[in-house]
C-alpha positions as CSV (number, residue, x, y, z in Angstrom):
1,M,0.1,-0.2,0.0
2,Q,1.1,3.5,-0.9
3,V,1.9,5.6,1.9
4,A,1.2,9.4,1.6
5,F,3.8,11.4,3.9
6,S,3.3,15.2,5.0
7,N,5.4,17.7,5.4
8,G,4.0,18.0,9.2
9,F,4.4,14.4,9.7
10,D,7.8,14.2,8.5
11,R,9.1,16.7,10.8
12,Q,7.1,15.3,13.8
13,S,9.0,11.8,13.1
14,L,12.1,13.3,12.6
15,S,11.8,14.9,16.0
16,L,12.1,11.4,17.2
17,G,14.8,9.8,14.8
18,V,12.7,7.9,13.1
19,D,12.7,8.7,9.0
20,R,10.6,7.8,6.3
21,K,12.5,4.4,5.7
22,R,11.7,3.0,9.6
23,V,8.3,4.6,8.9
24,L,7.6,2.2,6.1
25,A,9.2,-0.7,7.6
26,L,6.7,-0.4,10.8
27,V,4.0,-0.3,8.0
28,N,4.9,-3.6,6.4
29,K,6.4,-5.4,9.5
30,A,4.2,-4.2,12.3
31,S,3.3,-6.6,15.2
32,V,0.5,-5.2,16.0
33,V,-1.8,-3.8,13.5
34,Q,-5.6,-2.0,14.5
35,E,-8.1,-0.5,12.3
36,E,-11.0,1.6,13.5
37,K,-14.3,2.3,11.3
38,F,-16.4,5.6,11.9
39,D,-18.3,5.8,9.0
40,D,-16.4,6.9,6.0
41,L,-13.2,7.5,8.4
42,V,-10.7,4.4,8.7
43,V,-8.3,5.2,11.3
44,R,-5.0,2.7,11.5
45,L,-2.8,2.4,14.9
46,I,0.1,0.3,14.2
47,L,2.6,-0.8,16.9
48,G,5.9,-2.5,16.5
49,K,8.8,-2.4,19.0
50,E,12.0,-0.9,18.2
51,A,15.1,-3.1,17.4
52,Q,17.8,-3.2,20.4
53,A,15.8,-1.2,22.2
54,D,13.7,-1.2,25.0
55,S,11.0,1.0,23.4
56,Y,8.0,0.8,20.5
57,L,6.7,3.0,17.9
58,L,2.8,3.6,17.6
59,L,1.9,5.4,14.2
60,I,-1.6,6.5,14.1
61,A,-2.9,7.0,10.3
62,Q,-6.0,7.3,7.8
63,L,-6.9,5.4,5.3
64,K,-8.2,7.1,2.2
65,D,-8.0,6.9,-1.3
66,N,-5.9,3.7,-1.2
67,S,-3.3,5.4,0.6
68,L,-2.1,5.4,4.2
69,H,-1.6,8.9,5.4
70,P,0.2,9.2,8.5
71,D,-0.9,11.8,11.1
72,V,1.2,11.1,14.4
73,M,4.0,8.9,15.6
74,F,5.1,8.4,19.3
75,R,7.9,6.4,20.8
76,V,6.4,4.5,23.8
77,R,9.0,3.2,26.8
78,S,8.0,0.2,28.5
79,D,7.5,1.6,31.8
80,L,4.4,3.2,30.3
81,Y,2.9,-0.4,30.9
82,P,5.3,-3.6,31.5
83,N,3.6,-5.9,28.6
84,I,2.8,-3.1,26.1
85,M,2.7,-5.8,23.2
86,M,-0.2,-7.7,24.6
87,L,-2.7,-4.4,24.4
88,E,-4.3,-3.2,21.6
89,P,-2.6,0.2,20.3
90,V,-5.7,2.4,21.5
91,M,-5.3,1.0,24.6
92,V,-1.6,2.0,24.5
93,L,-2.4,5.3,23.1
94,Q,-5.1,5.9,26.0
95,L,-2.3,5.3,28.7
96,L,-0.1,7.9,27.0
97,A,-2.9,10.7,26.6
98,Q,-4.0,10.3,30.3
99,R,-0.2,10.2,31.7
100,Y,1.0,13.4,29.3
101,G,-2.2,14.6,27.4
102,M,-3.5,18.2,27.7
103,V,-7.2,18.4,28.8
104,L,-9.6,18.8,25.9
105,R,-13.2,20.3,26.0
106,V,-15.8,19.2,23.4
107,G,-19.2,20.5,24.3
108,S,-19.2,20.6,28.2
109,R,-17.2,17.2,28.6
110,L,-13.4,17.7,29.4
111,A,-11.2,14.9,29.0
112,R,-7.3,13.7,28.0
113,F,-8.7,11.1,25.6
114,Y,-11.9,10.6,23.5
115,Y,-12.4,7.8,21.8
116,R,-16.1,6.6,20.2
117,E,-18.3,8.9,21.9
118,E,-20.9,11.3,21.2
119,I,-21.5,14.3,22.7
120,A,-24.4,16.8,23.0
121,L,-23.5,20.3,21.8
122,K,-25.3,23.7,22.9
123,G,-25.6,26.4,19.9
124,Q,-23.4,28.1,17.7
125,E,-20.5,28.5,20.4
126,D,-19.9,24.8,21.1
127,L,-20.2,24.0,17.1
128,G,-18.0,27.2,16.4
129,R,-15.2,25.7,18.6
130,L,-15.7,21.9,18.4
131,V,-12.5,20.8,20.3
132,Q,-10.8,23.1,22.6
133,I,-7.5,22.8,24.6
134,V,-8.2,23.9,28.0
135,D,-4.5,23.4,29.5
136,D,-3.0,26.7,30.0
137,T,0.6,25.4,30.1
138,G,1.5,27.2,26.9
139,H,3.4,24.1,25.7
140,D,3.9,22.8,22.3
141,C,1.7,19.7,21.5
142,F,1.0,16.6,19.2
143,A,-2.6,16.3,18.5
144,S,-5.5,14.3,16.5
145,Y,-9.0,15.3,16.7
146,Y,-11.1,13.2,14.4
147,V,-14.7,14.8,15.6
148,R,-17.2,16.2,13.6
149,P,-20.7,17.4,14.2
150,I,-23.6,15.4,13.4
151,Q,-27.6,15.8,13.1
152,S,-29.0,13.0,16.1
153,G,-32.4,12.8,17.4
154,S,-31.8,14.8,20.3
155,G,-30.3,17.6,18.2
156,I,-26.7,18.3,17.3
157,V,-23.9,16.3,18.5
158,A,-19.7,16.0,18.6
159,S,-19.3,12.3,17.2
160,C,-15.6,11.8,18.2
161,A,-14.2,9.1,16.8
162,L,-10.7,9.6,18.6
163,A,-9.2,12.7,19.9
164,F,-5.9,13.6,22.2
165,C,-3.4,16.5,22.6
166,I,0.1,15.1,23.8
167,D,1.9,17.7,26.1
168,K,5.2,18.0,24.1
169,V,7.2,19.3,27.2
170,L,6.0,16.5,29.5
171,Y,6.3,13.8,26.9
172,D,9.8,14.7,25.6
173,D,11.1,15.1,29.4
174,W,9.6,11.4,29.7
175,L,11.6,9.9,26.7
176,A,14.7,11.5,28.3
177,N,14.6,10.5,31.5
178,P,13.8,7.1,32.0
179,P,13.1,6.2,35.5
180,S,15.6,4.1,37.8
181,K,14.7,0.4,37.8
182,R,13.0,-0.1,40.9
183,R,14.7,-2.5,43.9
184,L,12.3,-5.9,44.1
185,E,10.3,-5.9,47.0
186,N,8.3,-8.5,48.7
187,P,4.8,-6.8,48.3
188,M,3.4,-9.0,51.2
189,Y,6.0,-7.4,53.8
190,R,6.9,-3.7,54.0
191,P,8.8,-2.9,57.2
192,I,7.7,0.2,58.9
193,T,11.0,1.2,59.6
194,R,10.8,2.9,56.1
195,I,8.6,5.3,57.6
196,I,9.4,5.4,61.2
197,P,12.9,5.3,62.4
198,L,13.9,1.9,64.1
199,K,14.9,4.2,67.4
200,R,11.5,5.9,67.8
201,A,9.8,2.7,66.7
202,M,11.4,1.1,69.7
203,E,10.7,3.9,72.4
204,I,6.9,3.1,71.1
205,R,7.3,-0.4,72.1
206,A,9.1,0.2,75.5
207,S,6.0,3.1,76.5
208,C,3.8,-0.2,76.2
209,M,5.9,-2.8,78.4
210,S,3.8,-1.4,82.0
211,E,0.8,-3.5,80.5
212,P,-0.3,-6.8,82.4
213,T,0.3,-9.4,79.8
214,R,2.4,-10.3,76.6
215,G,-1.2,-9.7,74.7
216,D,-1.8,-6.7,76.0
217,R,1.5,-5.3,75.2
218,F,1.3,-6.1,71.8
219,Y,-2.2,-4.8,70.8
220,K,-1.2,-1.5,72.2
221,T,2.0,-1.6,70.3
222,E,0.2,-1.8,67.1
223,L,-2.0,0.7,67.9
224,R,1.0,3.1,68.8
225,L,2.8,2.1,65.6
226,A,-0.4,2.5,63.5
227,I,-0.9,6.0,64.8
228,E,2.5,7.1,64.6
229,I,2.2,6.4,60.6
230,I,-1.2,7.7,60.6
231,V,0.1,11.0,62.0
232,K,3.3,11.2,60.1
233,L,1.4,10.7,56.9
234,L,-2.0,12.3,56.8
235,G,-0.8,14.6,59.6
236,G,-1.8,15.5,63.4
237,A,-4.8,17.6,62.8
238,W,-6.3,15.1,60.5
239,Y,-5.7,12.6,63.2
240,R,-7.2,14.8,66.1
241,N,-10.3,15.3,64.1
242,V,-11.1,11.7,63.7
243,Y,-10.3,11.0,67.5
244,D,-12.5,13.8,68.4
245,N,-15.4,12.1,66.6
246,L,-14.7,8.9,67.9
247,P,-17.8,7.5,69.6
248,K,-17.6,7.9,73.4
249,V,-17.4,4.4,75.0
250,V,-17.2,3.3,78.6
251,G,-15.3,0.3,79.1
252,Q,-13.0,-2.0,77.3
253,E,-15.8,-4.6,76.7
254,D,-18.0,-1.8,74.4
255,P,-17.8,-3.5,70.6
256,R,-17.5,-0.1,69.4
257,L,-14.1,0.1,71.0
258,L,-12.7,-3.3,69.1
259,H,-14.3,-1.9,65.9
260,W,-12.3,1.5,65.7
261,Y,-9.2,-0.2,67.2
262,V,-9.3,-2.7,63.8
263,R,-9.9,0.0,61.4
264,I,-7.3,2.5,62.9
265,I,-4.6,-0.3,62.8
266,G,-6.0,-1.1,59.5
267,L,-5.6,2.1,58.1
268,G,-1.5,2.0,59.7
269,H,-1.0,-1.0,57.6
270,F,-2.5,0.3,54.1
271,L,-0.5,3.4,54.6
272,N,2.5,1.4,55.3
273,Q,1.9,-0.9,52.3
274,L,1.3,1.7,49.8
275,W,4.5,4.6,51.1
276,R,7.0,4.5,48.7
277,A,10.3,6.5,49.3
278,D,10.3,8.2,45.8
279,D,6.6,8.6,45.7
280,S,6.4,6.3,42.5
281,N,2.5,5.5,43.0
282,N,1.6,9.0,43.6
283,L,0.5,8.4,47.1
284,S,1.7,12.1,48.3
285,D,-0.9,13.5,45.8
286,K,-3.9,11.3,46.9
287,I,-3.0,11.9,50.9
288,D,-3.3,15.6,49.9
289,E,-6.6,15.0,48.7
290,L,-7.8,12.5,51.5
291,R,-6.7,15.6,54.3
292,G,-10.2,16.5,53.3
293,A,-12.2,13.1,54.2
294,S,-13.8,11.5,56.7
295,F,-11.8,8.2,58.4
296,E,-14.3,6.2,56.6
297,H,-13.8,7.3,52.9
298,T,-10.0,7.6,53.8
299,Y,-10.0,4.0,55.3
300,F,-12.1,2.3,52.6
301,E,-10.2,4.1,49.6
302,L,-6.9,3.2,50.6
303,K,-7.8,-0.3,51.7
304,I,-9.1,-1.0,48.3
305,A,-5.8,0.3,46.8
306,A,-3.6,-1.4,49.6
307,H,-5.3,-5.1,48.8
308,F,-4.2,-4.9,45.0
309,D,-0.7,-3.4,45.9
310,R,0.0,-6.5,48.2
311,K,-1.5,-8.8,45.6
312,G,1.9,-7.6,43.5
313,F,-0.4,-5.3,41.3
314,D,1.6,-2.3,39.9
315,M,-0.5,0.2,41.2
316,T,-0.7,3.8,40.8
317,F,-2.8,6.8,42.4
318,V,-4.2,8.9,39.4
319,K,-3.3,12.5,40.1
320,R,-5.8,15.1,39.7
321,K,-6.0,18.0,37.6
322,K,-8.1,21.5,38.1
323,V,-8.4,23.2,34.7
324,N,-10.0,26.6,34.0
325,V,-12.9,26.7,31.7
326,Q,-14.3,30.0,30.8
327,G,-13.2,31.9,34.2
328,R,-14.1,29.1,36.9
329,S,-12.0,26.1,38.0
330,E,-13.0,22.5,37.3
331,W,-11.7,19.2,38.7
332,L,-11.2,17.0,35.6
333,K,-13.2,13.7,36.4
334,T,-10.8,10.9,37.1
335,P,-10.8,7.5,38.7
336,D,-8.4,6.8,42.1
337,F,-6.2,4.6,40.7
338,Q,-5.0,2.7,38.0
339,V,-3.9,-1.3,38.4
340,N,-1.6,-2.7,35.6
341,S,-1.3,-6.9,35.6
342,K,0.4,-9.2,33.3
343,D,-2.4,-9.6,31.4
344,G,-3.8,-6.0,30.9
345,Y,-4.9,-3.0,33.1
346,S,-8.2,-1.3,34.7
347,F,-9.0,2.2,36.5
348,V,-10.7,2.0,39.7
349,E,-13.1,4.0,41.4
350,C,-14.2,3.8,45.0
351,K,-17.0,4.9,46.5
352,R,-18.7,4.5,50.4
353,K,-22.3,4.3,50.1
354,S,-23.5,7.7,51.0
355,V,-26.9,7.1,53.0
356,L,-28.2,4.2,54.8
357,G,-30.6,1.5,53.1
358,L,-30.9,0.3,49.5
359,A,-30.7,3.9,47.5
360,I,-28.0,3.4,45.4
361,D,-28.2,5.7,42.3
362,N,-26.2,8.4,42.9
363,D,-23.4,6.3,44.4
364,V,-23.3,4.4,41.4
365,E,-24.1,7.0,38.8
366,D,-21.2,9.2,40.1
367,A,-18.6,6.1,40.2
368,A,-19.8,5.3,36.6
369,S,-19.4,9.0,35.5
370,Q,-15.8,8.8,37.0
371,I,-14.8,5.9,34.3
372,Q,-17.0,6.8,31.6
373,E,-15.4,10.3,30.9
374,Y,-11.9,9.1,31.9
375,G,-11.6,5.8,30.0
376,G,-12.0,1.3,30.8
377,P,-12.0,-1.2,31.5
378,G,-13.4,0.4,34.7
379,L,-13.8,-1.3,38.3
380,I,-15.8,0.5,40.9
381,F,-15.7,-1.0,44.3
382,I,-19.0,0.7,46.3
383,E,-18.9,0.1,50.5
384,L,-22.3,-0.6,52.1
385,Q,-22.6,1.2,55.3
386,E,-24.6,-1.6,57.1
387,R,-25.3,-5.4,56.5
388,L,-28.0,-6.5,54.5
389,D,-30.0,-9.6,54.1
390,Q,-29.6,-11.9,51.2
391,K,-32.9,-10.5,49.7
392,S,-32.2,-6.9,49.9
393,V,-28.8,-7.6,48.6
394,E,-30.3,-9.2,45.5
395,K,-32.2,-6.0,45.2
396,L,-29.2,-3.9,45.4
397,L,-27.5,-5.9,42.7
398,E,-30.6,-5.9,39.9
399,R,-31.0,-2.0,40.3
400,A,-27.1,-1.4,40.1
401,K,-27.0,-3.4,36.8
402,M,-30.1,-1.6,35.4
403,L,-28.4,1.8,36.2
404,L,-25.1,0.7,34.6
405,Q,-26.4,-0.1,31.2
406,G,-24.7,1.7,28.4
407,K,-21.5,2.5,30.9
408,N,-19.6,0.8,28.1
409,R,-16.5,1.4,30.0
410,V,-17.5,-0.2,32.9
411,S,-16.5,-3.6,33.4
412,M,-17.4,-4.8,37.1
413,L,-18.9,-3.3,40.2
414,V,-18.2,-4.7,42.9
415,F,-20.5,-3.7,46.3
416,T,-18.4,-4.5,49.7
417,S,-18.6,-5.0,53.5
418,E,-16.9,-5.7,56.3
419,E,-17.2,-7.8,59.4
420,L,-14.7,-8.6,62.1
421,R,-13.3,-12.0,62.6
422,N,-11.3,-13.5,64.9
423,E,-8.2,-15.0,62.8
424,R,-5.1,-16.5,64.5
425,N,-6.0,-15.3,68.0
426,T,-6.2,-11.9,66.8
427,Y,-9.2,-9.6,65.4
428,A,-9.0,-8.8,61.4
429,A,-11.5,-7.0,59.5
430,A,-12.6,-9.8,56.6
431,T,-14.0,-8.2,53.0
432,H,-17.4,-9.8,51.6
433,A,-17.8,-9.0,48.3
434,W,-20.9,-9.3,45.7
435,P,-20.0,-8.6,41.8
436,I,-21.7,-7.3,38.8
437,P,-19.8,-8.1,35.5
438,M,-20.6,-6.4,32.7
439,T,-19.8,-7.5,29.0
440,S,-19.0,-4.2,27.1
441,M,-14.8,-4.2,28.2
442,Q,-13.5,-7.1,29.8
443,L,-11.3,-6.6,32.9
444,P,-8.2,-8.7,32.9
445,K,-8.8,-12.1,34.5
446,T,-6.0,-11.5,37.3
447,V,-7.8,-8.0,38.8
448,K,-11.2,-10.1,38.3
449,S,-10.0,-12.2,40.4
450,A,-8.5,-9.9,43.1
451,A,-11.4,-7.9,43.4
452,L,-13.4,-10.7,44.9
453,F,-11.7,-10.8,48.3
454,Q,-11.7,-14.4,48.4
455,E,-8.3,-14.8,50.5
456,P,-8.1,-14.9,54.1
457,V,-6.5,-12.1,56.0
458,D,-3.1,-12.3,56.6
459,W,-1.5,-8.9,57.3
460,F,2.3,-9.0,59.3
461,P,2.1,-6.9,62.6
462,L,3.1,-3.8,62.5
463,S,6.2,-4.6,65.0
464,A,7.3,-7.4,63.1
465,A,10.0,-4.7,61.8
466,L,11.2,-4.5,65.2
467,P,13.6,-6.8,67.6
468,S,12.5,-9.8,69.4
469,E,11.7,-8.6,72.9
């Protein structure tokens, strides 16, 4: 097939050190080719590995008049996703756009990546500026928009076949500065001495030695170490607010005391699991967000993230972004974190049910909108506030499945609840899960399996990193 090069494409590909000869070699010997048809538009995405390099080339081109017209090319390093060649090229492009893309406005929608969607337009202003870059960085960019207005039954809509805009400064900086290789760690055991100096941890344990029994000393030490981690990472003001709102109980036999004891220690575990010296998983950005959240919300979101992290998944929190649109600031809708596995990736959104009872519409719709406007495959977790009987759970699942109809980027929703269990002579919070799998986009099998919380609770004690008494 003839390849019709343009001067603009030549300049962009040569900036990557890729000449026409290498482009033709990619077209003729590509490892993965994906063709997307949108009425009379045909877009071909071509992905191939570069020889003697840990990188790949991704070409986006239009097929017209029996010729291939290259639009834009990207070099993709393997740290974008550990097993790139198993992904469809459009999924690689989505990851690239979500990490280094500028925010685009189409109608009232704000996103870094648009793919196969129709967006309502309001009046001539939307029609006149069909696609608008709303980032105010002033950086150069690589952009491709396959968008056009069409008449639908509900009015004029923007038919978005594909639209993205890569920030050239951020992208070039990524290519020029490969990350250092991470030291392999056992995800099942991360010592607290990475966060708390050993001397301080020993002082905490020493302060608990006045307790009458070995068990009492152990439980108090675990609680004190958890509080130390929480205060260090989330801040003293946040913890004081939590403490002030704890239920006032009389006597150690009150079950509410045990409930809060287990959850506070649990939060210490989750923070310890997720903390990285280099902040490579963006935990600091998530903590900035959670400092304004309740204990319950913080606990649930970090619990889900720590669960995947401990299972050995590559888990990264999605950084928030605020943009200015027509004189007002808006937060871009994003999921909470991304999970990479050996067989794919997923974007995860966590919600705590906002009210008691069976009312779930607002929670499901809100969570689904975070995924729909960001990308899929999406996985949603919603925590129930109370225990429900089986009949009520069935009604909940039926209603949620109806609400998710048409949400084609949501792959699965999981309702969860917690109960205290006595395991290995100590209390732990076990998670029950009720999944609703959808058929539009498939979750990676490993992610789907982990989302069901089928394995027993087996966290190491926080004090395991300390020398024996």
